C-alpha positions in Angstrom: -6.3 -32.9 -17.6 -7.7 -31.2 -14.5 -8.8 -32.6 -11.2 -12.0 -31.6 -9.4 -9.9 -29.2 -7.4 -8.6 -27.4 -10.4 -10.0 -24.3 -12.2 -13.4 -24.5 -14.0 -13.7 -23.8 -17.7 -15.1 -20.3 -16.9 -12.1 -19.5 -14.6 -9.7 -20.6 -17.3 -11.5 -18.5 -19.9 -11.3 -15.4 -17.6 -7.6 -16.1 -17.1 -7.0 -16.4 -20.8 -8.6 -13.1 -21.5 -6.5 -11.3 -18.8 -3.0 -10.1 -18.8 -0.3 -12.6 -17.8 0.1 -11.1 -14.4 -3.6 -10.8 -13.7 -4.3 -14.2 -15.2 -1.8 -15.9 -12.8 -3.1 -14.0 -9.9 -6.5 -15.5 -10.6 -5.2 -19.0 -11.2 -2.8 -19.1 -8.3 -5.0 -20.8 -5.7 -5.7 -23.7 -8.0 -2.5 -23.7 -10.1 -1.0 -26.8 -8.4 -4.1 -28.8 -9.5 -3.5 -28.1 -13.2 -1.2 -29.8 -15.7 0.7 -26.6 -15.9 2.6 -27.2 -12.7 5.9 -28.9 -13.4 5.7 -32.6 -12.4 7.9 -33.8 -9.6 9.7 -36.2 -11.8 11.1 -33.4 -13.8 12.2 -31.5 -10.7 13.8 -34.6 -9.3 15.6 -35.4 -12.6 17.0 -31.9 -12.7 18.2 -32.0 -9.1 19.9 -35.4 -9.7 21.7 -34.0 -12.8 22.8 -30.9 -11.0 23.9 -32.5 -7.8 27.4 -33.6 -9.1 28.0 -30.0 -10.3 27.7 -28.5 -6.8 28.0 -27.7 -4.0 26.0 -24.5 -4.3 25.3 -22.0 -1.5 22.6 -19.7 -2.8 19.9 -20.6 -5.4 17.4 -18.7 -7.4 14.1 -20.0 -8.9 13.2 -17.7 -11.9 9.5 -17.4 -12.5 9.0 -19.5 -9.4 5.2 -19.5 -9.5 3.8 -21.5 -6.6 7.3 -22.6 -5.6 7.5 -26.1 -7.2 11.1 -25.5 -8.2 12.1 -25.4 -4.6 11.9 -29.2 -4.7 14.9 -29.2 -6.9 16.7 -26.2 -5.4 16.6 -26.8 -1.7 18.6 -30.1 -1.5 21.2 -28.4 -3.7 21.7 -25.2 -1.8 23.3 -25.0 1.6 22.4 -21.5 2.7 19.2 -20.1 1.2 17.0 -20.1 -1.9 15.0 -17.2 -3.5 11.9 -17.4 -5.6 11.2 -14.5 -8.0 7.9 -14.0 -9.9 5.8 -11.0 -10.9 2.5 -12.4 -9.9 1.5 -11.5 -6.3 -1.0 -14.3 -6.3 1.5 -17.0 -7.2 4.0 -15.7 -4.6 1.3 -15.8 -1.9 0.5 -19.4 -2.8 4.3 -20.2 -2.7 4.7 -18.6 0.7 1.7 -20.6 2.0 3.1 -23.8 0.7 6.6 -23.2 2.0 5.4 -22.2 5.5 4.7 -25.8 6.3 7.8 -27.2 4.8 11.1 -28.1 6.6 13.7 -25.3 6.7 11.3 -22.7 5.5 13.5 -20.0 7.1 16.0 -20.5 4.2 13.4 -19.4 1.6 13.0 -15.8 0.4 10.4 -14.4 -2.1 10.9 -11.4 -4.4 8.2 -9.9 -6.6 9.9 -8.6 -9.7 9.7 -8.7 -13.5 12.4 -11.3 -14.4 13.2 -9.3 -17.6 14.7 -6.8 -15.1 16.1 -8.9 -12.3 17.1 -6.8 -9.3 20.2 -8.9 -8.5 23.9 -8.6 -9.1 26.3 -11.5 -8.4 24.0 -12.8 -5.6 23.5 -16.5 -6.6 25.5 -19.6 -7.3 22.7 -21.5 -9.1 19.6 -20.3 -11.0 16.9 -22.6 -12.4 13.6 -22.2 -14.2 10.8 -24.5 -15.1 8.2 -24.2 -17.7 8.1 -20.4 -18.0 10.0 -19.5 -21.1 6.9 -19.6 -23.3 5.9 -16.3 -21.7 8.8 -14.5 -23.4 9.1 -13.5 -27.0 12.3 -14.5 -28.8 13.3 -10.8 -28.9 13.1 -10.8 -25.0 15.5 -13.7 -24.5 18.8 -11.8 -24.8 17.7 -9.3 -22.1 16.4 -12.1 -19.9 19.6 -14.1 -20.2 21.8 -11.1 -19.6 19.9 -10.4 -16.4 20.4 -14.0 -15.2 24.1 -13.6 -16.0 24.4 -10.5 -13.9 22.5 -12.2 -11.0 25.1 -15.1 -10.9 28.4 -15.1 -9.2 31.5 -15.9 -11.3 31.3 -19.7 -12.0 27.5 -19.7 -11.3 25.2 -22.0 -13.1 21.9 -21.4 -14.9 20.0 -24.6 -15.6 16.7 -25.5 -17.1 15.2 -28.5 -19.0 14.3 -28.4 -22.7 12.4 -30.9 -24.7 13.4 -32.3 -28.1 11.3 -30.8 -31.0 8.2 -32.8 -31.9 8.2 -34.7 -35.2 6.1 -33.4 -38.0 4.0 -36.6 -37.9 3.3 -36.3 -34.1 -0.2 -35.4 -33.0 1.5 -33.3 -30.3 3.3 -31.2 -32.9 0.0 -30.2 -34.4 -1.6 -29.6 -31.0 1.2 -27.2 -30.0 1.1 -25.5 -33.4 -2.6 -25.1 -33.1 -2.3 -23.7 -29.6 0.3 -21.1 -30.7 -1.8 -20.0 -33.6 -4.9 -19.6 -31.4 -2.8 -17.5 -29.0 -1.5 -15.3 -31.9 -5.0 -14.7 -33.1 -6.2 -13.9 -29.6 -3.3 -11.4 -29.1 -4.2 -9.7 -32.4 -7.8 -9.3 -31.5 -7.7 -8.8 -27.7 -5.9 -6.6 -25.2 -4.2 -7.0 -22.9 -2.0 -9.6 -24.6 -1.3 -13.0 -22.9 2.0 -14.2 -24.2 2.3 -18.0 -24.0 3.7 -19.9 -26.9 5.1 -23.5 -27.0 7.2 -23.3 -30.2 9.3 -20.2 -29.7 12.1 -21.7 -27.6 14.3 -23.8 -30.0 17.4 -25.3 -28.7 19.8 -23.7 -31.2 18.4 -20.2 -30.8 18.4 -20.5 -27.0 22.0 -21.8 -27.0 23.1 -18.9 -29.2 21.5 -16.3 -27.0 23.0 -17.8 -23.9 26.5 -17.7 -25.4 26.0 -14.1 -26.5 25.0 -13.3 -22.9 28.4 -14.6 -21.7 27.6 -18.2 -20.8 29.4 -21.4 -21.7 26.7 -24.0 -22.5 26.6 -27.8 -21.9 23.8 -30.2 -22.6 23.1 -33.0 -20.2 20.6 -35.7 -21.2 17.8 -36.4 -18.7 17.9 -40.2 -19.2 14.9 -40.7 -17.0 12.7 -39.6 -20.0 14.3 -42.0 -22.5 15.5 -41.4 -26.0 14.1 -41.1 -29.5 14.5 -43.6 -32.3 17.6 -41.8 -33.6 19.3 -42.0 -30.1 18.8 -38.4 -29.1 17.3 -37.7 -25.7 13.7 -36.7 -25.3 14.7 -34.1 -22.7 18.0 -32.3 -22.0 19.2 -30.1 -19.2 20.8 -27.0 -20.4 23.7 -26.0 -18.0 24.9 -22.5 -18.8 27.9 -21.4 -16.7 29.1 -17.9 -16.1 32.9 -17.7 -16.5 35.0 -17.7 -13.3 
């Protein structure tokens, strides 16, 4: 799962026993060499699906980490993009990576807790990749309300979501096992490290988005195929703030 440039087992253990913020500060220099970094094919699929819904002027990457989401945002946004994260280490890695990229002057970085986003009607498009496992279900309504405030009227909030794993799938049991290990860890150890894979179901997420004031559409990401029943393996949730 990890390249020789990635973190060692000891480094991962130290991260897992830290807080979320401290853990990602420690992991940041090697994060892009782990399987936790969103693959480019997901970023490209999201960008391709969002492109016909534009144009967009100003974009926001929520929980931007080391800045991988900019691969999807930058081609879609004509003026500027902003990455927000609460890990100073991840933002430092993102700045370093963006410094050598084209049009780096259009990128801004903000350190903030995304549960209390410091924006109001500043963006046309917001995206997020692979970060929602860090939020408990009870935190979703506040998170989505903050994104709603950050978007201009007609603005779009988009993120990919996978189909639930079948009961017979080995991955189902792997994710279930991981979540139980994390729950035990958080009972026995402080500070907590919230990261769960099975707390972000489509229907619950859709309901919370609608309660926050969004209209919600589902777009299949055809690049990742379909299940035997014809449903897509991955969808893009496109939540739009009313005009």
